[in-house]
Phi, psi and omega in degrees: 000318178295326180290325179291318178298317180301318178294322176295318175303314179296319175303311182297327180285327186275337184301318178296325180285343180281349183277129180247102187265151170287162180300331176241124186297340177290346176279354181103184181215163180222130178231126178226131169217078192297140353263018186287306192228138169218109184242130176221140179219152179213097179301331179296329179252010179053047180239137173215142182212135177234124174243136185236137179052056178063239183271002185285314183250136182216137163224127186219131177237127179229097189065239177265003181267147179225140173231123181235134185216144164227085186298141350269017185291309178209164176214130183232130176235128174231149178220184177299328186242331182209178179197176180204158182211148175232141176235114185046058181311133005263026187292312181228134176227141178234152175216147179210150179199198182287103175091013180208155170205142181222150174221134186219138175237103178059020181075353186268318176249116184225128174237139181218143175233127178237139181281180185296322181303336180251020177097348173078162175106176180212160184216157179213129177229129168240084188290138358261025192265317194227129178231127177214135179208128173235128184210151175286343186271336181205166185303154182292136176259126171219118184209138173234108181278135004260019186286315177160170182146183181229131176240131183247126169074037179224164179055035183059031179227143177292323184204141180226127179236145176204158175210129184045049182302134010268017179303309181218135174208149184211132173240153179224132176222108187065234182265000181266126180242129176240122181252126183252137169237126189049055181313140005259025188281314183237140182209144173240139183239131183217143176183187179293111183058037186215139176204162177180165181214146177223130170237079187285142003261018185286307190200148172204145180207141175202157178204155169226123191304123178080004188237300180208168171209127186230141170211143167221154178226138177046059180312131010256030187285309188238127171233138177222095188239137167237114189240164175048047179287342178270015182237175176277001176234063174299141189241132181245122180240126173225122180223146169227081188290139357265015188282318181205148176199146181221135180230108191227139168227169177302333184273329184207159177217136176231138179230142174230149177220127183054049184307136006266022192285322181224132172211152180215137178234136177239103179259097179288335181289315183264349173079046174212162172232147184221133177240140177230122181202101339273159176286136001259021188283309185235128178211150183225135175226131179223139179185178183296318179245004184242135178214135180195145176225136176223129167224080188295139001264014188279321189206136172210135177218129171224143180215136170227198186293342182234331184243154182215126178228140179223126171249137168232126177050055180318131003262025190296305183227140180220139175231134179228140177223133178234124175231083176259166177306335183256321188232138171247124181221137172226135177219130166254137179217149182235127179050049174071281185239000181301315175218132178223141174224113184238135174238141176222132174225148184242144178303137175088358179254140175281114175077183182294140170279318188221139163219123179230134179231127175230143178223100182285135358257026191272307187211165177222129176233132177216133171240117183232117179053041171096351183251124183249152179215133178236138180215143173243131352269184180218080186283331187231330184311319179294338181276319178235076186293337182262003186279111177290331178297315179299313184300323182275322195260331190244314191301324181295341182291333184238003177284089187287339175222137174223131173233139183221136182203163178231178182279357179259013173093005175272140184210144173224130180233131173226134181239129179054050174056048174081017166303315169238134178215152182216128179233127179229137173220161180310112178088004184212149179208149177213139179206158177206138163246097186293140343265021190288304185206160172217157183214139174211134178225139179232172188290342182266031176061036173246141182207154179213136179227131184228143171242135181048050172059030176118001173297322167228130183226131174240130182232138175226133174224094187066237183269354178279137183231148176204143175237126172243145180234151171058036177059021183274144184285338179259165184192197182258127180239151178201171187251117179265191180297144177288130179300142180295132176086007184279332179084006184284151178187000000 
């Protein structure tokens, strides 16, 4: 107990000495007591940030936006219009905005509330057991699987009803109703000019006049389908699996024989032909804009008018290129995510929008819209390079070094969560190696140098000089030589 009280007293005594103020208070302040406290503010940019215990605790304010975190337990972002939160990411995620709020846990437990502007109502899902939704726009959904209930507007169906599933189930989409008894064995299909019956896996048949006709025998051996009869691309499927199969439209034809040993695709719309024998070992593609050869796992190459892919010694090396009118993308990767180098450019933009290099688990480099960042280590980021949740909740915990800079000469470097940090901008610099020394210089000829958090402190503001010793607020002041070009007189 005595040691705890002594530590608290020392902390309170050292906090005033830990503040490193700019020559002009309007330029902000910095307080560091590594690894307990790190405070930074910049009134010019309306920015304030407090970090506690290195990367674990965070409070940050940028204008009207706030970020609060206790990693990896939770992370909360709030703004004037909306916000988001993570709890033990990716376990629980929340979102809220004007007239709505949502909560999701791994996509299995989902709750949502909508205000009148969005139609009103609320919903709750615990997949696949419980479904509830109340809305002014459609009937109420109440279902407890497998006991019974009704689900409206989900799973690509207008309505789903069931009771003691799989004993009874019924789905409706448009005018088509499918009634299942002992799913998936028996089904009746009924609709406008439509009827059908299924006794799976022995036999099934259904048709809709002028639209489709389907039959199967001894599923999955024999299929006899005619689809999209009311379009200019009717589709014909005939299979006797795995011995033979054909899938044909006026635009393309696919054939298989002794699948997966032989297959052929003739795409008349895109102007290419493709052979696989057997898939995926040997493949050939030829066409006006398409070219490809594959001898798996040693080599694979495919190219069309917009895309290009190359595999060498799968899965060792892969190259991908996309050249569309909107997006230009190139990526090299080794062993999926061990090493990746990605470039992206968008039409109408000057230069690259994105360049990212990751080498698991050592480092990550990213330049996005002129702002670059390099970090050590990178334990998860190469696997989920686009995940904002990983970036917010987990990555700061193991990044022992972070450097960030832009094209205007601004740069920030941090080692071991600000044990050593360096900030530079045109005409100004600030750095600290806790607790040995700190230095700060600004463009208006102000500077401050400190040893051991104020045991010795030297301050300069133009021609004014001051030295403080032993953490005392008073010290020795004098007037030095007038800086050249200040215009003072």
